[in-house]
Backbone as a printed PyTorch tensor [residue, N CA C, xyz], in Angstrom:
tensor([[[-162.2970, -177.2600,   24.1370],
         [-163.1650, -176.6630,   25.1130],
         [-164.4560, -177.4810,   25.2170]],

        [[-164.8590, -177.7480,   26.4440],
         [-166.0630, -178.5380,   26.6950],
         [-167.3070, -177.6670,   26.5470]],

        [[-168.2810, -178.1680,   25.8060],
         [-169.5350, -177.4430,   25.6410],
         [-170.5860, -178.0370,   26.5660]],

        [[-171.2890, -177.1590,   27.2230],
         [-172.3470, -177.5840,   28.1360],
         [-173.6870, -177.4820,   27.4270]],

        [[-174.5040, -178.4660,   27.6540],
         [-175.8340, -178.4480,   27.0830],
         [-176.7820, -177.5990,   27.9360]],

        [[-176.6400, -177.6740,   29.2590],
         [-177.5050, -176.9310,   30.1750],
         [-176.6590, -176.3050,   31.2760]],

        [[-177.1020, -175.1660,   31.7300],
         [-176.4700, -174.5010,   32.8530],
         [-177.5800, -174.0480,   33.7920]],

        [[-177.5310, -174.5040,   35.0420],
         [-178.5710, -174.2010,   36.0130],
         [-178.0380, -173.2560,   37.0780]],

        [[-178.9010, -172.3680,   37.5150],
         [-178.5740, -171.4580,   38.6000],
         [-179.5550, -171.6790,   39.7330]],

        [[-179.0410, -171.6720,   40.9310],
         [-179.8780, -171.7380,   42.1280],
         [-180.0430, -170.3170,   42.6340]],

        [[-181.1930, -169.7150,   42.3570],
         [-181.4010, -168.3220,   42.7090],
         [-181.7380, -168.1190,   44.1790]],

        [[-182.3800, -169.1070,   44.8010],
         [-182.8180, -168.9540,   46.1910],
         [-181.6300, -168.8130,   47.1290]],

        [[-181.4610, -167.6120,   47.6330],
         [-180.4800, -167.2700,   48.6670],
         [-179.0240, -167.4300,   48.2230]],

        [[-178.8020, -167.6770,   46.9380],
         [-177.4400, -167.7520,   46.4400],
         [-177.1500, -166.5240,   45.5800]],

        [[-177.8320, -166.4220,   44.4780],
         [-177.6770, -165.2720,   43.5980],
         [-178.7810, -164.2470,   43.8110]],

        [[-179.8150, -164.6420,   44.4920],
         [-180.9890, -163.8040,   44.7080],
         [-181.1980, -163.6180,   46.2010]],

        [[-181.2430, -162.3900,   46.6570],
         [-181.4870, -162.1060,   48.0690],
         [-182.9930, -162.1610,   48.2990]],

        [[-183.4760, -163.3530,   48.5670],
         [-184.9090, -163.6190,   48.6730],
         [-185.5660, -162.7800,   49.7610]],

        [[-184.9370, -162.6940,   50.9250],
         [-185.5150, -161.9380,   52.0390],
         [-185.6250, -160.4490,   51.7110]],

        [[-184.5850, -159.9100,   51.1210],
         [-184.6060, -158.4820,   50.7670],
         [-185.6730, -158.2060,   49.7150]],

        [[-185.7600, -159.0760,   48.7230],
         [-186.7630, -158.9170,   47.6800],
         [-188.1700, -158.9870,   48.2670]],

        [[-188.4070, -159.9370,   49.1550],
         [-189.7120, -160.0620,   49.7950],
         [-190.0560, -158.7930,   50.5590]],

        [[-189.1020, -158.2970,   51.3200],
         [-189.3170, -157.0870,   52.0980],
         [-189.6650, -155.9080,   51.1940]],

        [[-188.9340, -155.7360,   50.1080],
         [-189.1830, -154.6260,   49.1990],
         [-190.5560, -154.7360,   48.5360]],

        [[-190.9270, -155.9300,   48.1170],
         [-192.2260, -156.1320,   47.4830],
         [-193.3530, -155.8510,   48.4700]],

        [[-193.2030, -156.3180,   49.7040],
         [-194.2440, -156.0860,   50.6910],
         [-194.3450, -154.6110,   51.0820]],

        [[-193.2280, -153.9050,   51.1170],
         [-193.2770, -152.4630,   51.3840],
         [-194.0310, -151.7510,   50.2610]],

        [[-193.7420, -152.1360,   49.0360],
         [-194.4210, -151.5320,   47.8900],
         [-195.9180, -151.8380,   47.9390]],

        [[-196.2690, -153.0750,   48.2510],
         [-197.6690, -153.4680,   48.3520],
         [-198.3710, -152.7090,   49.4840]],

        [[-197.6890, -152.5720,   50.6010],
         [-198.2340, -151.8600,   51.7580],
         [-198.5810, -150.4160,   51.3880]],

        [[-197.6790, -149.7770,   50.6510],
         [-197.9190, -148.3900,   50.2260],
         [-198.9800, -148.3090,   49.1290]],

        [[-198.8190, -149.1190,   48.1010],
         [-199.7060, -149.0410,   46.9370],
         [-201.1640, -149.3020,   47.2980]],

        [[-201.3940, -150.2750,   48.1620],
         [-202.7680, -150.6120,   48.5390],
         [-203.2270, -149.8800,   49.7990]],

        [[-202.3800, -148.9540,   50.2670],
         [-202.7140, -148.1020,   51.4180],
         [-203.2270, -148.9300,   52.5980]],

        [[-202.4840, -149.9580,   52.9370],
         [-202.9090, -150.8620,   54.0070],
         [-202.9660, -150.1560,   55.3570]],

        [[-202.1870, -149.1170,   55.5220],
         [-202.2500, -148.3490,   56.7700],
         [-203.6400, -147.7610,   56.9500]],

        [[-204.2340, -147.3060,   55.8560],
         [-205.5810, -146.7380,   55.9090],
         [-206.6450, -147.7930,   56.1770]],

        [[-206.2810, -149.0690,   55.9820],
         [-207.2200, -150.1630,   56.2330],
         [-207.0610, -150.7380,   57.6300]],

        [[-206.2240, -150.0870,   58.4480],
         [-206.0670, -150.5130,   59.8330],
         [-204.8050, -151.3050,   60.1280]],

        [[-203.9800, -151.5300,   59.1150],
         [-202.7100, -152.2280,   59.3380],
         [-201.6680, -151.1440,   59.5910]],

        [[-201.5840, -150.7150,   60.8380],
         [-200.8120, -149.5270,   61.2070],
         [-199.3080, -149.7160,   61.0680]],

        [[-198.8070, -150.9000,   61.4140],
         [-197.3620, -151.1160,   61.4700],
         [-196.9060, -152.0830,   60.3810]],

        [[-196.0260, -151.6210,   59.4880],
         [-195.5420, -152.4700,   58.4010],
         [-194.7960, -153.6900,   58.9180]],

        [[-193.9030, -153.5040,   59.8900],
         [-193.1130, -154.6340,   60.3910],
         [-193.9990, -155.7120,   60.9980]],

        [[-195.0340, -155.3070,   61.7100],
         [-195.9730, -156.2710,   62.2780],
         [-196.7170, -157.0070,   61.1710]],

        [[-197.0910, -156.2780,   60.1270],
         [-197.7390, -156.8760,   58.9600],
         [-196.8280, -157.9260,   58.3220]],

        [[-195.5740, -157.5730,   58.0910],
         [-194.6350, -158.4940,   57.4650],
         [-194.3750, -159.7050,   58.3490]],

        [[-194.2070, -159.5020,   59.6430],
         [-193.9880, -160.6190,   60.5610],
         [-195.1940, -161.5460,   60.6190]],

        [[-196.3930, -160.9700,   60.5720],
         [-197.6080, -161.7880,   60.5580],
         [-197.6490, -162.6420,   59.3020]],

        [[-197.3200, -162.0440,   58.1640],
         [-197.2670, -162.8010,   56.9090],
         [-196.2740, -163.9610,   57.0230]],

        [[-195.0760, -163.6860,   57.5220],
         [-194.0560, -164.7300,   57.6200],
         [-194.5170, -165.8740,   58.5200]],

        [[-195.1550, -165.5560,   59.6140],
         [-195.6380, -166.5950,   60.5240],
         [-196.6970, -167.4680,   59.8340]],

        [[-197.6520, -166.8250,   59.1820],
         [-198.6960, -167.5630,   58.4780],
         [-198.1020, -168.3690,   57.3350]],

        [[-197.2060, -167.7690,   56.5730],
         [-196.5560, -168.4630,   55.4630],
         [-195.7920, -169.6920,   55.9490]],

        [[-195.0320, -169.5430,   57.0260],
         [-194.2740, -170.6760,   57.5640],
         [-195.1920, -171.7970,   58.0350]],

        [[-196.2960, -171.4370,   58.6950],
         [-197.2570, -172.4500,   59.1470],
         [-197.8560, -173.2070,   57.9590]],

        [[-198.1880, -172.4840,   56.9050],
         [-198.7490, -173.1310,   55.7180],
         [-197.7220, -174.0160,   55.0150]],

        [[-196.4580, -173.5870,   54.9800],
         [-195.4110, -174.4360,   54.3940],
         [-195.2590, -175.7210,   55.2020]],

        [[-195.3720, -175.6300,   56.5180],
         [-195.3280, -176.8400,   57.3520],
         [-196.4600, -177.7870,   56.9780]],

        [[-197.6400, -177.2410,   56.7720],
         [-198.7830, -178.0700,   56.3790],
         [-198.5650, -178.6870,   54.9980]],

        [[-197.9890, -177.9200,   54.0960],
         [-197.6960, -178.4260,   52.7530],
         [-196.6860, -179.5690,   52.8020]],

        [[-195.6610, -179.4060,   53.6160],
         [-194.6050, -180.4320,   53.7040],
         [-195.1200, -181.7760,   54.1970]],

        [[-196.1490, -181.7550,   55.0360],
         [-196.7030, -183.0280,   55.5320],
         [-197.8930, -183.4920,   54.6970]],

        [[-198.1940, -182.7720,   53.6300],
         [-199.2390, -183.1860,   52.7090],
         [-200.6480, -182.7760,   53.1020]],

        [[-200.7920, -181.8720,   54.0580],
         [-202.1150, -181.4410,   54.5100],
         [-202.7990, -180.5020,   53.5220]],

        [[-202.0050, -179.7460,   52.7790],
         [-202.5620, -178.8170,   51.7970],
         [-201.7530, -178.8870,   50.5130]],

        [[-202.3550, -178.4330,   49.4440],
         [-201.6700, -178.3770,   48.1510],
         [-200.9790, -177.0200,   48.0050]],

        [[-199.9920, -176.9770,   47.1240],
         [-199.2260, -175.7490,   46.9370],
         [-200.1080, -174.5910,   46.4700]],

        [[-201.1180, -174.8730,   45.6540],
         [-202.0120, -173.8170,   45.1840],
         [-202.7350, -173.1680,   46.3680]],

        [[-203.1240, -173.9710,   47.3500],
         [-203.7910, -173.4570,   48.5480],
         [-202.8140, -172.5770,   49.3250]],

        [[-201.6070, -173.0590,   49.4880],
         [-200.5770, -172.2910,   50.1920],
         [-200.3870, -170.9340,   49.5390]],

        [[-200.2620, -170.9080,   48.2280],
         [-199.9930, -169.6600,   47.5010],
         [-201.0900, -168.6290,   47.6990]],

        [[-202.3310, -169.0630,   47.7120],
         [-203.4360, -168.1220,   47.8700],
         [-203.7290, -167.8190,   49.3350]],

        [[-203.6700, -168.8410,   50.1610],
         [-204.1030, -168.7040,   51.5460],
         [-203.1870, -167.8260,   52.3790]],

        [[-201.8990, -167.8150,   52.0750],
         [-200.9740, -167.0350,   52.9010],
         [-201.2960, -165.5520,   52.8530]],

        [[-201.7030, -165.0580,   51.6980],
         [-202.0620, -163.6490,   51.5990],
         [-203.4390, -163.3870,   52.1990]],

        [[-204.3770, -164.2530,   51.8720],
         [-205.7310, -164.0860,   52.4000],
         [-205.7240, -164.1430,   53.9210]],

        [[-205.0170, -165.1200,   54.4910],
         [-204.9710, -165.2490,   55.9530],
         [-204.2800, -164.0590,   56.6180]],

        [[-203.2680, -163.5280,   55.9580],
         [-202.5810, -162.3610,   56.5160],
         [-203.5270, -161.1730,   56.5770]],

        [[-204.2330, -160.9250,   55.5100],
         [-205.1830, -159.8150,   55.5050],
         [-206.3140, -160.0590,   56.4910]],

        [[-206.7910, -161.2840,   56.5810],
         [-207.8550, -161.6060,   57.5430],
         [-207.4050, -161.3940,   58.9790]],

        [[-206.1200, -161.6570,   59.2370],
         [-205.5890, -161.4600,   60.5960],
         [-205.7160, -160.0010,   61.0370]],

        [[-205.7930, -159.1020,   60.0510],
         [-205.9270, -157.6790,   60.3340],
         [-207.3500, -157.1710,   60.0850]],

        [[-208.2620, -158.1060,   59.8010],
         [-209.6380, -157.7310,   59.5700],
         [-209.8910, -157.0910,   58.2230]],

        [[-209.0120, -157.3640,   57.2670],
         [-209.1580, -156.7900,   55.9130],
         [-209.7000, -157.8700,   55.0000]]])
């Protein structure tokens, strides 16, 4: 029997439903931080706004305009700013 030294798993969209997990986490965040009370009335609009901002920042990262640390922080900050929070 052949012994393997390492075994790697690709979790992104193979073993892990990334989109579903993101949706669930954002729903929990929306409720926990009472974002509706802060003027973010519609959850789906909130999530779509996040995805648009996140995708734009990933585009900037891919061409070297921003660093990954900026992307990680800015996507949330920009989403909240889009709603005046």
